[in-house]
N, C-alpha and C positions, 0 to 999 in steps of 0.2 A: 503265387496263385492260392486262392482260398481253399482250405481243406474241405473235403466232401463230407457232408452230414446227411445221411440218407433219411428222407421223410418217411413217416409211417404210411403204409399203403392202405388206401380205402378202395382198392380195386375189387369189387364184389363179384366180378365175372370169373367163374371157374377156369382153371388153366386151359383145359381142353377146348372150352367154348371160345376162348380168345382167338384161337386159330380160325374159327368159323366166321369171325367178324370181317366183313369186306373192308378194304382200304377205302377211306372216304374220298370221294371225288371233290376236286376243287371247283367251287362255283366260279364261272367266268362269263364275261360279256359274250353276247352273240357274235360269231366271227364276222358276219356281214356288216353289222353295225360298227364293230370296233375297228374294222379296216378303214373307216372314215373318220375316226376320232383319236385323240391322244389320251383318253381316260384309261385308267389301269385295267389291264386284261383280267388278271386273277382278282377275285373279289374277296377271298378269305373264307376260312371255315366259320360256320356258326359255332356258338358255345356247345350246343348239343353234339355237333359233328366232332368238335375237338375232343370232347369227353369220350365219345365212342372210339375215335382213333387212338386215343391214349390207352384205352382199355385193351388194345391189341398188344401192348407191350407185355412181355412175359417175365419181366424183372430178373434178367439174367444174373447169375452169381458173378460172372465175369463179363461186364458190359463192354463188348468190343466196339460198340458205337462210339464210345468216348475216345478210343484209340484212333478212330477215323476222323476225328474232329481236330483241325489244326489249332484251335484255340482252347481245346480241352473243356468244352462245356459239360457240366454234369447232367448229361442227357436223361438217364433213368430217373434222377431226382426231380427234374422239372416236369417230366411226364407224369410221375406219380402225383405231383401237386395238381396237375390238370385233372387226373382221376378224382381227386378230392374236391374238385371245383374251386380250388384256392388259386385262382388265376394270377392275383397280384403277387403272391409268394413265388409262383412259378416264374413270373417275369423277373423278380428280384434274384432268383436263383441263377437264371441265365446271365444276368448282368454282373454276377460275380466274376465271370470270365469273358464276356462278350459285350463290348460297349455299343455295338451297333446291331442289336437283334432284329429290328424291323427291316434293316437293310439286308442282312444275311438271310433272313427268312424268305426274302424275295429273289435274291440274285445268286446265292451260294449254290454250287452244284452238289447238293447233298447226295444225289444218286451215285456219285463216284467217290463219296467220302463216308460220312457216318451211316447213311442208309445202305451203302454197298456192303458193309460188314455187319449189318443188323442180323442177329441170329434168326429172327422170324423170316427174314428174306431168303434163308436157305431153302425153305419149302414153299413159302407163300410170298406175297408182296411185302416188302419191308414196311415197318412202321413209318409213317409220313412225318419224320422228324422236322424237316424244314417247314412244313405247313403248320405244325404245332408251334414251332418257334415264332413264326410270323403271327399266329393267333395271339399268343400271350404278349408279344411286343405291342401289337395293336391294342390289346386290352389295356395295357399300361398307359398308352397314349390317350385313350378315350376315358379312362377312369383314374385320373391323377390323385383324386381324393382318397383312394384306397391304398396308395403306395406309402411305404414307411418313410418318415422324415428323418430317421436316424442317419447321422453323418457316416459316410464310408471313407472319409479322408483322414489320414493319420496326422499327428502333430507336425508342424513345419520343421523341415530339416535345415532350412536356410540355404538350400542348394537351388540353382536355377538351370533349367534345361531348355534348349531351343529345339523345336521340331520344325524341320523344313519340309513343307508339303502337308496339305490337309486331306490327303486321300486315306484309304483304309489303313495303310501301315502307320501313317502319322497319327491318326485318330486313336488307334489301338494303343500305340505307345504312350500318347498323351494321357489316356484314361488310366493306365496302370501307374504312371509316374505321379499323377496328381493324387491318386489314392495313397501312394507311398509317402506323401508329405512334401514333395518337391514343388517348387514354383515352375509352371510350364507355360511357354509361349509358342504358339503355332504360327509360322509364317507361310502365307499363301500368295502365289504370284498372281492369281486371277481375282476377280471381283466377287466371287462366291466361294464358299468353303465346301470341300468334299472331293476335290480332285477328280479322278475318273468317274466317281459316283455321280457327280453333277454334270460334267461335260460329255461323258461317254455313254451313259445309260439313259435311254429315252424315258419320258414321262409315263408311257404306258407300261413300263416294267418297274420303274422306281419313281413314284411321285416325289418331286423335289421338296414338298412340304414335309414329308416324312424324314428326309435327310436333314432338313433344317431343325426339326425337333430333336434329332439325335445330337446334332452339334450344340443346340441350346442346352441339352442335358449336361454336356461336358462343361459348358460355360458356367452352369450353375454350381459345378464342383470347384470352380476356380481357374479353369484353363483360360488363358488369354489368347485371343485370336487376332491376328493382324493380316489384312488382305492387301492386295496390290503391292506386294513386297517381294522383289526378285532377288533371292540370295545368289550372289555372284555378280549382281549389277547394283541393286540398291545398297547393299553391303555384302562384303565377302564373308566366307567362313572365318577367316582370320579376324576380321573386325568384330564379328559377333562374339567370338571367344575371348579375344584379348582386350577389346575396348568396351563392350557392352556387359561384361560381367557374367556371361554364361559359363557354367562349370562343365557342361557336356552338351553334345548336339547329336540329333538323330536326323539322318537324311532319308526322307521317304518321298522322293520326287516322282516316282513312277517311271513309266516308259512311254513318253508322249511324243517321241520323234517318229513321224510316219515313214514307213518303207514303201517304195514304189517298185514296179516291175522292170523298169528300165527298158521299155519297148517304145517304138515310135508312136507319137500321138498323145503321150501322157500330158503334154502341155497345152492341149486343146481346151477351149472354153467348154465347160460342162463336165470336165473330169476332175473329181475331187479325191483327196485322201479321205479315208473314213474319219480321221481326226477332225479335219476341217468341216466336213459335212455334219457330223454329229455335234461338234461344238457349236456350229451355227444354229442348229436346230434346238439343242438341249440347253446349253448355257445361255445363248443369246436369244433364245425363244423364237427362232426363225419360223417354227411351225405355226406361230400366232401372227405372222405378218399379215396385214400392215399395222396391227396394234403394237407390235414391236418392230423396230427399224432394222431388221435383219432379213434381207431378201434371200430366198432359196428358190432355185429353179424348179418349176413344176414340169416334170417330164412326162412324155407319153410312153416312151420305152426306156425304163431305168434299169440298168444292170449293175449288180454288185459283184465284185470279184473276190472270192474267198469263201471259207466254210466255217469260220468260228462264230462265237457269240457276237462279236463286233459286226461281222458281215450280216448276221440276222437282224441286228438292231438297225443297221443302215437300210437294208432292203425293205424292212417293215415300215421304216420311216418314210421311204420313198413312196410306198404304197399309200400311206396316209396323206402324203402331200399331193396325191392325185394321179400317180402313174397308173395308167390302165394296164400296162404290162410291166410288172416288177419281177425281175429275174435274178436268181443266184447263179453265177457261173463258177464252177469249182473243178479243179483239175483232177481230183481223185473221185472215188465213189462215195455215196452217201454214208456207207459204213465207216469211212475214214474221217468223216466230218468231225472236227473237235467241238462244234457247237453242242449245247445241251439238247437232248432229245425233245424236251418240252418246247424249246424255242423253234426247232425245226417243225414240230407238229403245229405250233401256233402260226408260223409263217405260211405253211401250206393251207391251213384252214382259212387264212385271210386272203388267199388267192395268189400267193407268191409261187412263181414257177421255178423249179430247181433243175438246173442243167448240170449234170455231173460228167466227169471225164472229158471236160472241155477246158481249154486254156487260151486266153486271148494272146495274140502275137503282135497286134497293131490296132490302134484306134484311128479311124479315118474321119477327116473333117470335111465340112462343106466350104463353100467359097468365102464364108464370113468367119471362118476359124472356129466353128462350133462342131463338136463331135456329132457324127450322124450314124456311125456303125462301128462294130468291132469285128476284126478279122480273127478267126479262131482256128485252132487245131483240135482234132479229136485225140484223145489220149487212151492208152492201155496201161494196166497196172503190172509192174514188174516185181522184183524182190523187195522186201522191206528195207527201208533206209534207217538212219540213226534214230528217227522218231518212233520206229516200230511199225510205221504204216507203209504200205506197199508203194514203191516209187512210181510216179506217173511217167510214162514214156510216150513221146509224140508218135503219132501214126503218120508216116510220110504220105503226102498227096491227099490229105483229108481236110484241107482248108475250106472254110465256108464263112459267110458273113451273117451277122445278126444285127438288126436295127438297134441303135442306142443313141438317144439324144441326151442322156446323162449317164455317167459312169462313176461308181464309187470304188476305190481301191482299198480293200480291207485284207491285206496280206501280212499284217504284223506291224510291230513298232520297235523302235530302238530307244536307247537311253539319251536323254538330253545331255549334250556335252558341256553345258555351262559350268558345272561344278569342276569337272576334270580340267577344263581350260583355265579356270581361275584359281584352282587349288591342286596343283600337280602332285603334292605330297600324298594325295589320296589315290591309291593304286586302282587301275581299272584293267579289265581283260581286253581281249582283241575285239570284242563286240561293244566296248565302251561301258560295260556294266561295272559298278563298284565291287571291288573284291573285299570280302569280309570273312571272318571265322564263323563258327556255329552260333555265337551269341551276338553277331552283328558288328564286331569291332573292325574298323578299317585300319589302314596303315598309318593314320594320323591320330595321335593321342587325343582322347576325349571325344572322338567322332565315331559314331555308330551309323549303320545304314541297314535298310531292309526293304522287302517288297520288290516291285518290278525293277527298281533301279539296280538291284543285285541279281535277280533271277531272269530278267527279261519279262515280257508280258506273261502274266499268270492270272490266277483268280483273286477275287476280293478276300476270301477267307484265308488263302495262303499268305497274302500280304499282311493280314491282321496277325496271323500266327508268327510271322517274322518280326512284327512290331512288338509283340508280347515277349518274345525271346530277347529282343534287344533291350526292352525295358528292364528285364531281369539283369542283363549285363550292365546297364547303366546304373542301376541300384547298387550293384556290387562295386563298380568303379567309384561311385560317389562316396561309398563307405571307406574304401581302402586307398584310393588314389593310385592303385597299381594298374599297370598296363603291360601285360605279359605278352 
């Protein structure tokens, strides 16, 4: 990782006055209008707003915000560059540690990471680090002529690394390895690059053109991308390492295997996994049917089961597809919802109804095999479980039905078993996740892994952090050849 070089501060606002500056609101589309389109909801800070927000930073001697960032962005430094109105250098500073700033500025849960430990936030609202990251990343995209053309890639080492999966973990690993001078090839099973970023996150949260620009930036550094290539089917891990001349490999396949509730009626027409529903809409552009040949059912009563960000993405998508009644059904209370507060707020503003302490126990179909309703139980909260959240307990005799002509199940994902099936030397745990050490080494020499394939479903930025850690491990392995 690049050594931190603190920029000279041009923040002319006196220290006490900085606390009086209000956190800058994010401009956004009108809720009524945006509920009927797939354009981006958040519109981004203006330059003046970004400078004002940056001036709220108190330039801590011990910047705890950096400790809260899984990829160790030099947060105080890029914020001071914004104060100086040197937006291009601020973007370059972020890119020393984060290859996907425009993505992370949009989807990273900063409120539970860097902003959660911001010193300003102990008494006031924290500095809006995520919004500032998005601003400078967008500035870079819109003003390429201002960016430095100096190469950030070291001399070639003669080593070749295969990256399996082009999601956030794979892209972060590829960025660090190409800069270290290794040849890097990314293999992607789908027909577009980005993994969960492209198939799982809707256009209104992450426009695909922005993701394509981030991938193109890595291509410009020399990363080779190959799509429609299924490692384990097109070629195996063994074949890539032993026949294709790769010296090391990183597995960043994510966790794309949908989980279901195992209740009656899940096989009815109109019941989707969140993976299928969002992939049809996002990757296959179902929301633009019939211009794209991917039909998606337009429901009157659409319910989504779950309380995470994926559930919010699904229910907000169903609303935009025309559901007059788009509902979240969640078995715990709203306080236990793992979704970002911003996503819950946006969903409610757009007319989504949130039903908490409710759990479906059966989906009921009509005479043609299409779902028509969900039979549910009311729940009460008991003692905390292993997740730290209070366990939902069914209330006997509380059954009731709600109409539903479309259902999306968004209750989590598992790991794709293809690698473990074709490469049994790579150890997995009881959930099917690849087992690694702290730097991503698996039980097979030369093979590293990170992100959701190791941890199970988590956040984009945590996957990127795992990718960066693995890149350091790969660098060391390629230097020494040792596998301890």
